[in-house]
N, C-alpha and C positions, 0 to 999 in steps of 0.2 A: 361768475356771479355779478349781479348788478348792484347798484347802490339803492335800489328801490326798497321801501320799508317792508313790503311783504314778498320780497324776492324768494323764490322757491315754492311759493304757495300757488296752487291752481284755484282760480276764482271763477265761479259761475254767476252770470248775471241773468236775471229774468225780470218780469213785471206783469202788470195786468192791463196797461194802457196800449200794448201792442208793440210790435217790432220796430215801427217807425216813430215811436213817441219821443218827444223832446227830452223827457226825463231819463229815458234809457240811454239816449245819446250822451247826456251829461254824465250819467253813471259810468258809462264805458270810458269816457275821458278820465274820470277820477280813478277807476280801477287800473287803467293802463299806466297811470302814474305811480301805482303802488306795486304792480306785479307785471312780469312779462308773459305770464301764462293766464290769459283771460279768455273765457268762452261766453258767448251770448246765445241763449236759447229762450225765445220769448214767443208769446202768441202772435199768430198772423194778424189778428184783428183785436180791437178793443174788447177786453173781457172784464171791464170794471163791474164790480158787484157779483162776480162769479163765485166768490168765496172759495171754499176748498172742494169745489166740484170736480169730478173725474168723468171723462168721456167714456161711456160704456156701451152705448147703443149704436155707435158708428165708428169706423176706423179713424185712427189718429195719423195724420201725415205730416212729414217734416220737409221743408224746402231749404236747401243749403244756399246761403247768400255769400259765404266766404269760407276760408279755411276753418275758422272757429266760430262761425255765426250761422244760426239756423232760425227759421220761422216755423212754428208749429201750429197746425190747424186744430186748435184745441184750447184748453183752459190753462191758467198759470200752473196748476197742479200737474196737468199733462206735460207741460213744457219742462218742468224740473225733473219729473219722472223719466221722460224721454232722454233728457240730457245725461242723467246719471246712469241709466240702465242701457242706453243704446248709442247715443250720439258722440259722447266723449270717450275716446279710446284709452286703454292702458291704465289710467290712474283716475280715481274719483276726485271730484273737487275737494279742496280743503276748506272752502268758504263759499257760502251762497249770499249774494247781495240782490235784493229785490227792490225795484223802483227805478228812478226816483219818481214816486207817484205825484201826479198833478192834483193837489188837494190833500188835506190831512187825513190820516187814518187814526181817529181818536175815539175814546169811549167805546160805545157799543158798535161803532162802525168797523171795528176789527173783526166782528163776526161776519160781515158782508164782504170784506176786502179781499180781492184777489192778490193784491200786493202782499198782504200779511200771509195769505194762503201759500204763496210760492215759498216764502221763508219757512212756513210751517211744514211744508213737504220736505224741504231740505233738512229741517230738524228731525223729522220722522225717519229720514234716511241716515241719521247719525252725523250730519254735517252742520257745523256752526253756521247759523243763518241770521241775517239782519234784514229787516224791512225798513226802507227809507221813504219818507213822504215830505213834500214841501207844501205846508198849509198855505191856502190862498183864499182871499175873500173875493177877488175879481179874477176869474180864471184866465182872462186875456192878459193879465198883468202879473203872472206868476213870477215870484222873485227867485228864479233859479240860481242866481249868483250866491244867495245865502247858503243854500244847500251845498253848492259847489265849493264854496270857501271853507265851510266847517266840516264837511263829510270826511275828507281824507284823514285828518288828524283824529277825528272821533272814531272812525273805523279801526285805525291802528291801535288806539288806546283800548277799545273794546276787545280786540283780538289779543292784546297783551294781557288784559285782565282775565279773560276767559269767563265762561259761564257753564252751567250744567247742560248735559246733553239733551235733557227733556225740556229745554227752555229756548225760545227764540227772542230776539231783541227787536222791539218796535221803536223806531226813531222818527220823530216829527220835528221839522224845522219851522220856526214861527214866520208869520207873514210880515216880516220887517226886513229892512236892508241890513246887510251884514254888520254895519257899524253900530246898529241899535240892538243887536242880540245881547241879552243880559246874562248869558252863561248857560250852563247845562243843569237840568234837574232830572234826577232819577225819580220817576213818577209811577203812581199806581194807575190802573185803568179807570177812567172816569165814567160818568153817566150823565147824559143830557136828560131833560124832561122829554118823555116820549111824545111822539106825534108824527104821523104820516098821512098823506092825503092822495086822492086820485084826481087827476086832471082829465075830465071826460071831454072828448072831442068827437067829431064825425068826419069820416072820409067822404070823397066826392059822391059816393053812392048812398050816403046817408047812414052807413053802418058805424056804430060806436067803437072807439078805441080809447085807450087810457095811457097816460104817463103817470108813473108812480113818483110822487114828490115828497120830499122831507118837509115836515112842519115842526121839527124839533127845536127847542130853545138852545141856542149856542152858548149860553152862560155856563161857566164851570160849576159843577155841582159838589165837588169834593175838594177839600184842601189837600194839596199834595198830588193832585191828579194830573194826567196828561193834558186835559183841557185847561186846568189852572196854569200849568207851565206855559203852554202855547199863548194863552191870552195875557200872560205876564211877560211875554217877549223872550222866553227861554226855549232852548232846545230840549225836547222831552225824550227821555230814554226809558222805555218801559219793558222789563222782562216779562214775557208771557209764558205761562206754564201750559204744556200740552195736556196734562192731567186735569180734566174738568170736574173731577169728583169733589163734591162739597162734603168734607169729612164730618163736620158737626151734624149735618142732617143725617148722615149714615148712622151716627150714634143714636139720634132720637128715633129714627125709623127702626133700628134694631130693637130698641126698647118697646116700640109699639107693635112690631110685626113678628118678632122672633120669640 
């Protein structure tokens, strides 16, 4: 036995930024400080915005990069599924950590996020799962040290506390240096003011193509939300429920339709 906090636990790492992402490198360093049994199975290329998509129309391939490290030609969901069902022998992971994403996964972004989706797939497979993201305003100046400083203790505290099997944990670190973090807030999922736009351009042959751009207001909309926590300089911890049913509407629709 080692003196590592999660000794004896098998930890699976994945992400949506790809196998060579800086955030995954930082997460692997964190995980290996917590456990001696760490596996990395992540997409071959950047899959940001892939959400919980599954590759069905073409084969999924895995490339082995080390004894416990694989790159999957597919989505974050494919990667976790391949890891648990095929690539990791003998014993299923005890914990899935997804990230560390470059940029926050806050508010409605969790519905697009491949980082959150990897943790979602882990939860669907019955494995406690945490998504981790480092919020950043300027992508070239991502404050990785903030996530790297606070993540180890936070992961251990979350594992010790536990959470229901149909819930995943979404963690976001604020875009401030570690000495300016103002604590941890257990937050609800927020909502920005809606808005997207298309940036229309033309290729050298004159054919149009488009970039999808966000035009949403970044101001927090709800007190106690993940957005409010991040813009208040706090680490946001949001439990996300896999059951999307809105029960109050079920009640009103039964009255109307049954």
